[in-house]
NULOPA-375321 format. One line per field, with one value per residue: residue number from 1; residue in three letters; x, y, z of N, C-alpha, C in turn. Coordinates in steps of 0.2 Angstrom, whole numbers, always signed. Layout:
N
nr [NUM/...]
rest [ala/...]
n_xx [X/...]
n_yy [Y/...]
n_zz [Z/...]
ca_xx [X/...]
ca_yy [Y/...]
ca_zz [Z/...]
c_xx [X/...]
c_yy [Y/...]
c_zz [Z/...]
! end
This chain:
224
nr [1/2/3/4/5/6/7/8/9/10/11/12/13/14/15/16/17/18/19/20/21/22/23/24/25/26/27/28/29/30/31/32/33/34/35/36/37/38/39/40/41/42/43/44/45/46/47/48/49/50/51/52/53/54/55/56/57/58/59/60/61/62/63/64/65/66/67/68/69/70/71/72/73/74/75/76/77/78/79/80/81/82/83/84/85/86/87/88/89/90/91/92/93/94/95/96/97/98/99/100/101/102/103/104/105/106/107/108/109/110/111/112/113/114/115/116/117/118/119/120/121/122/123/124/125/126/127/128/129/130/131/132/133/134/135/136/137/138/139/140/141/142/143/144/145/146/147/148/149/150/151/152/153/154/155/156/157/158/159/160/161/162/163/164/165/166/167/168/169/170/171/172/173/174/175/176/177/178/179/180/181/182/183/184/185/186/187/188/189/190/191/192/193/194/195/196/197/198/199/200/201/202/203/204/205/206/207/208/209/210/211/212/213/214/215/216/217/218/219/220/221/222/223/224]
rest [met/phe/leu/glu/leu/val/glu/arg/thr/val/ala/gly/his/gly/trp/ser/cys/leu/ala/tyr/cys/leu/met/thr/thr/his/phe/his/leu/val/val/lys/thr/ala/glu/pro/asn/leu/asp/val/gly/met/gln/arg/leu/leu/ser/thr/tyr/ala/thr/arg/leu/his/glu/arg/arg/gly/thr/arg/gly/pro/val/phe/gly/gly/arg/tyr/gly/ala/val/leu/val/cys/ser/asp/ala/gln/leu/ile/glu/val/leu/arg/tyr/val/ala/leu/asn/pro/val/arg/gly/gly/leu/cys/ala/gln/pro/ser/arg/trp/arg/trp/ser/ser/his/arg/ala/leu/ala/gly/glu/thr/leu/thr/gly/phe/val/ala/val/ala/asp/val/his/arg/his/ile/ala/gly/ile/thr/gly/arg/arg/gly/ala/asp/gly/tyr/val/ala/val/val/arg/glu/ala/val/gly/ala/gly/gln/val/glu/his/asp/pro/ser/leu/cys/ala/ser/pro/pro/val/pro/glu/ala/arg/arg/ala/leu/ala/asp/leu/leu/leu/glu/gly/asp/leu/arg/ala/val/ala/val/ala/his/tyr/glu/his/gly/tyr/ser/leu/arg/arg/ile/ala/arg/glu/leu/asp/val/ser/val/ser/thr/leu/ser/arg/arg/leu/arg/arg/ala/lys/gly/asp/ala/thr/gln/arg/val]
n_xx [+100/+91/+81/+90/+86/+73/+76/+81/+72/+61/+66/+68/+57/+52/+41/+31/+39/+31/+29/+37/+39/+49/+45/+47/+45/+38/+31/+29/+23/+21/+13/+18/+14/+17/+18/+5/+17/+17/+17/+26/+40/+38/+41/+54/+61/+58/+62/+76/+79/+79/+88/+102/+101/+103/+116/+120/+119/+121/+110/+96/+80/+63/+61/+49/+33/+25/+13/+15/+6/-10/-15/-23/-26/-42/-47/-46/-46/-45/-29/-23/-27/-19/-7/-1/-5/+5/+13/+11/+14/+24/+23/+11/+14/+21/+34/+41/+40/+36/+31/+41/+57/+58/+67/+66/+60/+48/+42/+51/+57/+47/+43/+50/+62/+75/+85/+78/+81/+73/+58/+46/+40/+40/+27/+20/+18/+10/+0/-4/-9/-17/-29/-30/-29/-17/-2/+17/+29/+27/+8/+7/+12/+4/-8/-2/-4/-15/-21/-18/-15/-9/+6/+10/+19/+34/+44/+57/+73/+80/+72/+70/+63/+59/+60/+75/+77/+78/+84/+95/+100/+104/+115/+122/+126/+135/+144/+149/+156/+168/+173/+172/+162/+156/+141/+135/+137/+135/+120/+118/+123/+120/+104/+99/+96/+98/+111/+106/+95/+102/+111/+105/+98/+111/+116/+124/+132/+128/+137/+146/+146/+149/+160/+167/+165/+167/+184/+183/+181/+192/+200/+196/+202/+214/+217/+218]
n_yy [-88/-84/-77/-68/-66/-61/-49/-38/-38/-33/-23/-17/-14/-9/-14/-15/-28/-37/-49/-66/-83/-97/-113/-132/-135/-123/-107/-91/-75/-61/-43/-26/-16/+0/+1/-5/-20/-32/-46/-42/-41/-54/-63/-59/-62/-74/-80/-75/-84/-99/-99/-97/-105/-116/-114/-118/-132/-137/-142/-142/-137/-135/-128/-121/-124/-121/-108/-94/-92/-75/-66/-55/-46/-37/-33/-30/-40/-48/-48/-51/-61/-64/-65/-72/-85/-86/-82/-94/-108/-118/-122/-127/-137/-143/-141/-138/-134/-119/-102/-92/-101/-107/-102/-97/-89/-72/-70/-69/-57/-48/-54/-45/-52/-54/-46/-32/-32/-34/-33/-26/-23/-11/-4/-16/-19/-8/-7/-16/-10/-2/-8/-18/-9/-13/-13/-12/-24/-33/-31/-37/-53/-54/-55/-66/-76/-77/-85/-97/-99/-97/-105/-108/-98/-94/-83/-86/-91/-104/-114/-128/-131/-142/-158/-170/-179/-197/-204/-192/-192/-202/-199/-189/-191/-202/-194/-186/-192/-197/-186/-175/-164/-157/-159/-154/-141/-139/-141/-131/-117/-115/-120/-115/-127/-128/-128/-135/-144/-152/-154/-166/-174/-179/-184/-179/-170/-150/-143/-149/-151/-140/-134/-143/-138/-124/-125/-135/-124/-117/-126/-124/-113/-106/-113/-108]
n_zz [-120/-126/-119/-121/-131/-132/-125/-134/-142/-135/-134/-144/-153/-143/-130/-117/-108/-98/-89/-90/-97/-95/-101/-104/-115/-121/-121/-112/-116/-110/-117/-120/-130/-142/-153/-166/-169/-166/-171/-182/-175/-166/-174/-180/-166/-165/-178/-175/-164/-171/-177/-173/-163/-172/-180/-169/-164/-175/-185/-192/-202/-192/-178/-169/-163/-173/-178/-165/-155/-149/-135/-136/-120/-111/-99/-83/-72/-83/-87/-71/-70/-83/-76/-64/-71/-80/-70/-62/-67/-70/-58/-60/-71/-63/-64/-51/-37/-29/-36/-36/-39/-49/-61/-75/-73/-75/-61/-48/-50/-53/-37/-31/-29/-32/-46/-57/-76/-91/-88/-87/-70/-61/-68/-66/-55/-52/-60/-52/-40/-48/-48/-39/-30/-23/-16/-23/-22/-13/-13/-28/-26/-15/-22/-35/-24/-19/-28/-25/-15/+3/+4/-5/-12/-9/+2/+5/+4/+8/+5/-4/-22/-25/-19/-22/-35/-35/-45/-44/-35/-29/-36/-33/-20/-23/-29/-18/-12/-15/-17/-22/-30/-37/-42/-32/-29/-43/-38/-30/-32/-45/-45/-35/-23/-4/+7/+21/+14/+2/+13/+20/+12/+6/+20/+27/+39/+39/+41/+38/+24/+19/+21/+15/+4/+2/+3/-10/-18/-17/-19/-32/-37/-34/-45/-58]
ca_xx [+101/+84/+79/+92/+84/+68/+75/+82/+63/+56/+69/+70/+52/+50/+39/+37/+38/+26/+28/+38/+37/+48/+45/+53/+43/+37/+35/+23/+28/+17/+17/+12/+13/+12/+13/+2/+19/+17/+20/+36/+45/+39/+46/+61/+61/+53/+69/+84/+81/+81/+93/+105/+99/+104/+119/+124/+121/+124/+103/+90/+73/+59/+60/+41/+28/+19/+15/+10/-4/-8/-23/-29/-31/-47/-50/-41/-46/-42/-24/-24/-26/-16/+1/-7/-6/+12/+18/+11/+10/+28/+22/+7/+12/+22/+42/+44/+34/+36/+35/+50/+60/+58/+70/+66/+52/+48/+39/+57/+58/+39/+39/+55/+68/+83/+84/+74/+82/+69/+55/+45/+45/+36/+22/+17/+15/+8/-8/-9/-13/-22/-34/-32/-26/-10/+3/+22/+33/+19/+4/+12/+12/-5/-11/-3/-5/-24/-23/-14/-13/-3/+9/+13/+22/+38/+50/+64/+78/+81/+66/+72/+61/+59/+68/+78/+73/+80/+92/+98/+99/+111/+122/+129/+128/+140/+151/+151/+160/+172/+175/+172/+158/+153/+135/+133/+140/+127/+115/+117/+124/+118/+99/+94/+98/+100/+114/+103/+92/+107/+115/+100/+97/+113/+111/+130/+129/+126/+144/+152/+145/+153/+168/+171/+163/+174/+188/+186/+179/+201/+209/+197/+201/+222/+222/+216]
ca_yy [-83/-84/-71/-62/-65/-54/-42/-35/-36/-31/-13/-13/-16/-6/-15/-18/-35/-37/-55/-69/-88/-101/-122/-135/-135/-117/-99/-87/-66/-52/-38/-20/-16/+7/+0/-13/-18/-41/-49/-41/-44/-61/-65/-57/-69/-82/-84/-79/-87/-103/-98/-98/-113/-123/-115/-120/-135/-141/-147/-139/-139/-129/-128/-121/-129/-118/-101/-91/-88/-74/-67/-47/-46/-34/-31/-26/-45/-53/-46/-49/-69/-68/-63/-82/-90/-84/-86/-104/-111/-120/-124/-132/-139/-152/-142/-133/-134/-114/-101/-92/-108/-106/-96/-95/-85/-67/-69/-65/-46/-47/-53/-42/-56/-50/-38/-31/-33/-32/-35/-19/-22/-5/-5/-21/-17/+2/-9/-19/-6/+3/-15/-19/-5/-17/-9/-15/-32/-38/-31/-43/-57/-57/-57/-71/-83/-77/-94/-105/-103/-95/-111/-111/-91/-91/-77/-89/-91/-109/-119/-128/-131/-149/-164/-170/-185/-202/-205/-187/-192/-204/-197/-184/-195/-206/-190/-183/-201/-197/-182/-174/-158/-152/-157/-152/-137/-133/-141/-129/-112/-113/-122/-113/-131/-126/-134/-138/-148/-158/-160/-170/-177/-184/-191/-178/-160/-145/-138/-150/-150/-131/-135/-148/-131/-119/-131/-135/-119/-114/-123/-124/-106/-108/-120/-107]
ca_zz [-128/-129/-114/-123/-139/-129/-122/-137/-144/-134/-135/-150/-155/-142/-128/-110/-103/-91/-90/-95/-91/-99/-101/-105/-121/-123/-115/-112/-115/-110/-116/-121/-136/-140/-159/-169/-171/-162/-178/-184/-168/-161/-183/-179/-162/-165/-183/-175/-161/-175/-182/-169/-161/-177/-178/-161/-163/-181/-185/-198/-199/-187/-171/-163/-167/-178/-179/-163/-154/-148/-136/-131/-113/-115/-94/-77/-70/-86/-84/-64/-73/-86/-71/-60/-74/-84/-62/-59/-77/-70/-52/-60/-74/-61/-62/-45/-29/-31/-40/-33/-36/-54/-64/-79/-74/-71/-55/-42/-53/-50/-31/-28/-26/-39/-52/-65/-79/-94/-86/-82/-62/-61/-74/-67/-46/-53/-64/-50/-36/-47/-51/-32/-18/-17/-19/-21/-24/-8/-22/-34/-18/-13/-31/-32/-17/-19/-33/-27/-7/+6/+6/-14/-13/-1/+0/+11/-2/+9/+1/-14/-29/-26/-17/-29/-38/-34/-46/-43/-24/-28/-40/-27/-12/-26/-32/-11/-5/-22/-16/-32/-28/-44/-45/-24/-35/-46/-36/-24/-35/-51/-46/-30/-16/+0/+11/+21/+9/-2/+15/+19/+5/+6/+27/+30/+41/+34/+42/+33/+17/+18/+23/+7/-3/+0/+2/-16/-22/-15/-27/-41/-37/-38/-49/-59]
c_xx [+98/+80/+87/+90/+75/+71/+78/+76/+59/+59/+68/+62/+47/+42/+38/+34/+35/+27/+31/+38/+41/+50/+46/+49/+39/+36/+29/+24/+18/+20/+17/+15/+15/+13/+8/+9/+21/+21/+28/+42/+43/+38/+50/+65/+64/+62/+73/+85/+84/+87/+101/+106/+103/+113/+127/+127/+120/+119/+99/+85/+70/+60/+56/+38/+24/+18/+11/+5/-4/-16/-22/-31/-35/-49/-45/-42/-43/-34/-20/-23/-20/-11/+2/-3/+1/+15/+19/+11/+19/+29/+12/+9/+21/+30/+47/+36/+30/+36/+39/+56/+62/+63/+70/+59/+52/+45/+44/+59/+55/+39/+45/+60/+74/+80/+80/+74/+79/+64/+50/+41/+38/+30/+18/+14/+12/+0/-8/-11/-18/-31/-35/-33/-19/-6/+11/+24/+25/+12/+4/+10/+9/-6/-9/-5/-10/-25/-22/-16/-8/+4/+14/+19/+26/+42/+56/+67/+82/+77/+69/+64/+58/+65/+71/+77/+79/+89/+98/+104/+108/+118/+123/+132/+136/+144/+156/+157/+165/+176/+175/+165/+158/+147/+133/+135/+136/+121/+112/+118/+121/+109/+94/+91/+98/+102/+109/+98/+97/+109/+111/+98/+103/+119/+118/+126/+134/+135/+148/+156/+147/+156/+171/+169/+165/+181/+189/+186/+188/+202/+202/+202/+211/+221/+222/+224]
c_yy [-82/-79/-64/-56/-56/-49/-39/-34/-35/-21/-9/-10/-9/-4/-12/-22/-33/-43/-62/-77/-93/-107/-122/-134/-131/-114/-93/-79/-62/-44/-33/-17/-4/+5/-9/-20/-29/-42/-49/-40/-51/-65/-65/-62/-74/-86/-82/-82/-96/-104/-98/-106/-118/-122/-118/-127/-142/-143/-138/-142/-133/-132/-127/-126/-129/-108/-96/-91/-82/-70/-60/-47/-36/-31/-34/-34/-47/-54/-48/-60/-71/-66/-69/-81/-90/-88/-93/-109/-117/-126/-129/-138/-146/-148/-139/-136/-124/-107/-97/-98/-109/-103/-93/-91/-75/-65/-67/-60/-46/-44/-51/-45/-57/-44/-39/-35/-29/-33/-27/-20/-15/-3/-10/-17/-11/-3/-15/-18/-3/-2/-14/-17/-9/-14/-15/-21/-36/-37/-39/-49/-60/-62/-63/-79/-84/-83/-96/-106/-100/-99/-111/-105/-88/-88/-83/-94/-100/-116/-121/-128/-136/-152/-166/-179/-191/-203/-200/-187/-195/-205/-193/-187/-198/-198/-190/-188/-201/-193/-178/-168/-158/-155/-154/-143/-136/-137/-134/-118/-110/-116/-120/-118/-127/-130/-138/-146/-155/-160/-166/-178/-182/-186/-185/-168/-158/-140/-143/-150/-143/-129/-134/-140/-128/-122/-132/-130/-115/-115/-128/-117/-103/-110/-114/-98]
c_zz [-130/-123/-115/-130/-137/-129/-131/-142/-141/-130/-140/-155/-149/-134/-121/-110/-99/-85/-96/-92/-94/-99/-105/-117/-125/-119/-118/-109/-114/-109/-120/-125/-137/-147/-159/-173/-167/-167/-180/-177/-163/-170/-181/-173/-164/-172/-182/-171/-165/-174/-178/-166/-169/-180/-175/-163/-169/-183/-193/-196/-191/-179/-169/-172/-176/-176/-171/-158/-148/-144/-131/-124/-114/-108/-89/-76/-77/-85/-75/-67/-77/-82/-69/-64/-76/-74/-59/-64/-73/-63/-55/-68/-70/-57/-56/-40/-29/-37/-43/-38/-44/-59/-68/-81/-72/-66/-51/-43/-51/-41/-26/-24/-28/-44/-56/-69/-83/-92/-85/-74/-64/-67/-68/-61/-49/-56/-56/-44/-39/-46/-42/-27/-18/-21/-18/-24/-18/-10/-23/-31/-20/-20/-33/-28/-17/-23/-30/-17/-5/+6/+1/-14/-6/-3/+5/+7/+2/+10/-6/-18/-27/-27/-24/-30/-34/-38/-43/-34/-24/-31/-37/-22/-16/-27/-24/-9/-11/-21/-21/-28/-32/-47/-39/-29/-37/-43/-34/-27/-41/-48/-39/-21/-11/+1/+14/+20/+6/+7/+21/+18/+6/+12/+28/+34/+38/+32/+38/+24/+12/+18/+17/+3/-3/+0/-5/-18/-21/-19/-31/-43/-39/-44/-59/-60]
! end
């Protein structure tokens, strides 16, 4: 819902969104504005989100801790650092091991791994090419990789963000033994955990896990 509102705000106020990242307690937006309307757009975004959230939850009161903070990007070097910071925020916050494993940011779109959505991917790539001479998604990935080391930015979709915590592992194993694959399906299809990683955590073969998932998916389709 929040990203939908961001997209509407960007389009409605003539902004260009260069990057974003949603964290558990805050968010980051990097936008380029054609007009001095940042304050109007942010007020609309935050107030609309708060209203919808209260309607959904039946709550009231402030949602955000205060007025948003804004920093003006004044140089090429600052832009590069801002893009790195936004991409790596979930990694540095301990939420994932690689920026490409965090679904609530623009990193995968800028790295050419997903559809672009409302992110101005071409503009970001053009800025990076003009600053560093590196072009396209590879140029962006190279810029981010330089901040964290080559091992931190991966394109391999078989890698998961981080190993399941012990509680999650036990829950997944218990559900699998009971023949209930909902937790496994959520981990694989919605959160990007590879079948290989899940199978290793549950001490079953990949083929067995894959077969059970296909069977469960077929049963669900028949019920519908």
